[in-house]
N, C-alpha and C positions, 0 to 999 in steps of 0.2 A: 253766841257769836260776839255780841257786844258786851259791854257792861256799861251802859250809859246810866249814870247816876243822876237822880232827879235834882240833886244840889249842884249839878254842873261840875262835879269832879272830872278829872281827865278819864277817858275811856279805859276800862280795865277788862280785857278778856282774860279768862282764866289761863288760856295758853300763853298770853302775853306775860302774865305773872310768872309762869313757869320759865319763860325764856330768861328771866333774871338768874336762873340757876345754871344756864348753859356755859358760863365761864368758869364754873367750879367743878371739882370732883374728878377730873381726869387730865392727863397731860395732853398737850397740843399734838403729840405724835399719834395719838389714838384716833380711831374712827368710830363714830357712833354705832354704825353697823359693821361689826368686825369682818364679816365675810359676805358682802352683798351677793356674790355669785351663788350662795347657797339656795337662793330662791329658784334658780333654774331647775333644781332637782326636786323641788316641792311638788307633791301631787296636786291635781286640781281640787278645788274646794268641794266639788260634787263627789269626789272620791274619799273625802274625809270620813272618819269613823263617826257615825251618828248615834252610837250607843251612849248610855249614861256614863259620866265620869266615875272613876272608882270611888266608893263610899268614903274611903279614908281621905281623899282629896276634897270631896265636897263638904265633909264635916269640918275640915280645917278652914276652908274658905267661908263657909256659913258662919262659923264661930267668929272669924275675923270681921265679917260684915255686921253681925249682931253687936259686937263690942263697939263698933264705930257708929252705929245708928244713934246712940245717945248724944253724939256730938254733931249731928247733921240737922240742918234747918230745912227739912223738906217733909211734906206729908207722906210721900211714898218714894220708893226706890226699886228699880229693877236691875238685876245683875245677870250677865250671861258670859259664859266661858266656853271656848272651843279649843281643844288640844288634840294631838294625834291619838290620845286615849279615849276621847269622847267629848260630849257636850253636856252643859248644865245651865239651867236658867231658873231663877227664883225671884219672886217679888215680895216686898215688905210694905206695910203701911197702907195708906188709902189713896185712891185716885181722886176722890171728891170728899173733902171733910164735911160738906153740907149734908150729904146723904149717907156717908159712911161706906160708900162703894170701895171695895178692896182694890188695891193695885194688882194688876195682872201682867204676866210676861208678854202677852200679845198686844198690849195697848200702844197706840200711836202717841208720840210726843214730838214736839218741835226740836230739831237737832242743831239749830244755830250754826256755828262756824264749822261743824263737820261738813257743811255744804261746801266749804272751801276746798276740801279734798276732792269732791266731785268736779268742781271747776278746774282744779289743777290736773285732774285725770283727763278731762276733755282736752285741755291744752296739750298735754303730753301725747294724747292719741293723734291730734292734728299734726304735731311735730313729727311723730313716728311715721305718719303717712306722707310727710313732705309737703304738707299744705301750708305750713308756716315754719318759722325758725324761732327758737327761744331768743335769738339775738336780734330779731326784728325790733325796731324802735316803735314806741306807741304812736308816734305821729303818723306812721304809715296807715293807721287804722282810725285814730281818734284825734281830731284837731283841737288845739287850744290848751293842751296839757303843758304847763311850764316845764321846761327841760325835756319836752317830748321828743326832741331829736337825739337825746342821749339816754333816755330811759328805755331799757329793753323789756321784753316780755318776761325775761328771767328776773330782772330787778323787781317787777311787779309780783311775780310768783313767790319770790323769797323775801319779800317785805323790805327791800333795800332801795326802793325807788325815790324816796324823799317826798312822795305825794301825801299830803295831809289826809287824815281820816275824817270823813264827813260826820262821823259819830262823835267827834270832839268839837264840832262847830256849835257855838251858842245858838245860832239861828235855827239849826236843825233841832237841837234839844228843846228849845222853846216851843216850836211848832209840834214836834212829835208828842211831847208829854201833855200838851194842851188837848190834843185829839189823836189818840193812838189808832183811830179807825181810818186815817187818811191813806190814800194811795199815792205812791211815789214812782216816778219813772227813773231809769238809770241816769238820764241827763239831768234831772232835778237833783239827784244825789251828788253828781259831780259839781253842780253849781254851789253846793255848800262847802266843798272841799278845795276847789282850785284857787280861790282867793288867798288861802293860807299856804299855798304851795309855791316853791319847793321848801321843805324844811331842811334839806341838806342835798349835796350832790349825789347823783345816783351811785350806789355801791359804797358810799362813805360810811354808812351807819345802818342800823336795823331799827325799824319802827313799824309796829303792827298796825296797819292801816286797812280798814275795810274798803276804802276807795280802790286800792290795788286790785282786789278781786272783782269789784264791779267793772273796772276797766277791762279785765281779762274776759268777763262775760260779754262785753260789747265786742271784743275782738272775735270771740268764738262765734257770735251771731253773724258777724260780717263774713268770716271765712266759710262758714257752713251755709249761709244764706237762709238759715232757719231760726225760729225762736229757740231760746235756750232750752226750754222744756222738751222740745222735739229731739234735740241732740242728746240730751240726757237720757231720754227714753230709748232712742235707737242705739246709742253707743255704750250705755252702762246698764240701765235698768233691765232692758229686755235680754241682753246677753247673759246677765247674771241671774235672771229670774227674780228680780226684786219687785214683787207684785204689790207690796204694801209701802213702797217709798213714793212720796208724793211731792210734786212741785205745785204749791197751792196758788201761785200768782198772787193776785190781790184778794183772793177769797179768804175770809177769816174763819170759815168753818173748818173743823177737823174731821177726818174720817173716823167712823166708829170701828172699834171702841177706842176711846182716848182718855187721857188723864188731864184733869184740870191743872192749870199752872199758876203759881203764885209768886209775887214779887214785891219788893219794897221800892221799886222804881216807879216813877210817875208822880203826878201832882196829888193824887188822892191817897196814896199808900201811907200807912203809919206802922210802926213796929207792932202795935196792938192789933191792927187790922190791915194785913197785906192786901194788895190788889190782886184780883183774879185777872190774869193777862191772857187767858186761854184763847180768846177770840180777837186779840189785837191784830190789826192788819199787818201781815208779814212782808209786804212789798218793799219796805224800807231796807230789808236785808238782802234782797235779790240774790245774786250769785255769791254773795259773801255770807248768807245765812238764813234763807227762808224755807229750807226743806223740812219734811216730816217723814218719820220712819218708825219701824218697829224693831224689836230685839232680833227676831229671826233674820230679817233683811240686813240689819247692821252687822251681825256676826258673819254672814256671807260676804258682805262688802268689805268689812275690816280686814279679813284675810286676803281678799283679792287686791285690796289697796297695798298691803304689805308685800305680797308675792308678785303682783302684776298679772297673775293667772286669770285669763279671760278678759284682760283689759289692755295690756301692753306687751310688746315684744320683749324678750329677755334683755336686749341691748337698751331699750328705752327704760325698763325698770332698773337696770344697773345705773343708768344716768340719774334716775330719781333718787335711788338709795345712796348715791354718792354726792348728792347736791347739798348736804348739810355741812355747815362750817364745823371743822373738827374742834373739839371732840364731840360736840353736840350742837344742835341749833335748829333753824327753820330752813327747810329746803323748798322744793317745788310744790307748794300747796299743802304741806304737812310738816310737822315737827318731829324731832327725834331726840331722845334722851335715854341713857342707860340701856340702849339696845331696843327700846320700844319706839315704833313709828306710828304716827296717827295724829289725832287732833282732839281738842275739847270743843264743845259747843255751848255757848251761854248767851241767852237773851231773855228778856222779861218773861218769867214764868217757868223756864226750863233750863236744865244743865245736863249735858251729855259728855261722856268720854268714850272714845273709840281708839284703841291701841292694839298693835300687833307686835309681838316679841319675835324677832326674826330667828334668833338662835334656837328657840324651843318650839317654833311654829304654834304659838299660843295667841289667841285673840280674846280680848276682854272688852266688854261693852257695859257701861253703866248709864242708866237713864234716871233722872230725878225730876219731879214736877215742882221744882222751885229753883230759882237762881240765887237764893238768899244765902249769903256767907255766914259762917259761924267762927267763933274763936276770937282772938285778939286782933280785931280788924280796924285799929286806929280810930278815926272819927267816922268810919262808915257805919250806917245804921244797921242794927242787928235786931233779932227778936228779943222780947223781954227775958226769956229763959236761956239766953245765949251762954254757952259754956266759956269759961275763961281759962287761961293758963295753957292754951294750945294755939298753934299758928292759925292764921285766918285762911279759910278754904271754902270753896263752893261745894255743894252737896255731892255731886257725882265724882268730883275730883278727890274729895276726902275718902270716899268709898273705894275708888279705884286704887288709891295708894295702899289701903289696907289689903285689898285683894292681891295686888302685885307682891306684897311682902309674904302673904300666905302661900303664893305660888312659887316663892323662892327666887323671884326676879324683881327685887324692889326698885321702885321708881318713886322718888320723893316728889310730892306735888306742892310742897310748901317751901318758901324761900328761906335761906339760912339767915340767922340773926346777924 
């Protein structure tokens, strides 16, 4: 979700880095999703072929992943793919270096900013039901937001509100890294962000701000009259049968089985000895990044996110798939590039990518139990055996790029020179 660096660098979410790419590689007359209406004819996810992918395809993908693992700074990685031809899942490495426990495809990991897609989906569901409008201003729901009478829910959802991210606030970073076990309320998170807001007029620019999605969570709670976890369960998890996707609240425990997560963030971490962030309190991420899930659930959800099946009406999904600035960009709670829609998730200890390729009906999920980047990462701390001569990337992001190329639908996860 975040990439809060212990040396107080500006926040870097892996998706935010990707967004630097969105102004290159296509003409402004193109749309990221060439034919959004194609989702209306897609079968439900429950009707998808559950047999194994053809061996020729899995061999090519597996070879691509194996070649990439030497350049990934993570103990373990899980990769899952679903296409109309079938499904494939495989894990590499270890879930716990201390015990040597192997990484397994059914393990829980924290999914960070993939949570934002759930929040965006709830927002769209409420708009679809006529219970709110994307053009409502935030001051209708939350008082005290600078420019609140001009910032719409759409501005918050597509990261153009101008509200500063609390994860860039020095005060937040000092407190969080001193004691990652603390519990935060949404109101406390806002208090770190609002003094630095606005950074620009609504709609004037793009800025990936976690505060935007926290505000949307507060709106959803007001409109539904329920805690966010109840709405998530009733409106997304239960309809899709996502039995292993968890809203942990301020509980630091992980459901079994789970992978230990490692980071160079925090006051105690060093390149020689990364910190184990598995049980850091996730409440600071709230609706911007605190959820937990597994590969099976994420494959189901990733396709539902891309098609809208089981979540939104065709008209609402059409709105969402045309919400990206052409030719690519960030729309309503998710990003789009090269025909792939979805999100990355990155927070201390974990990195996740969840993307759906609309034209080929392909879902790809990668989970890694580290958020440590590798490659030529400027002055950012890396592991002692860090590979050089390659672009800087997070573990799951680098693996997803390799998988996308192997599938014939390349999505570059690294910024151009």
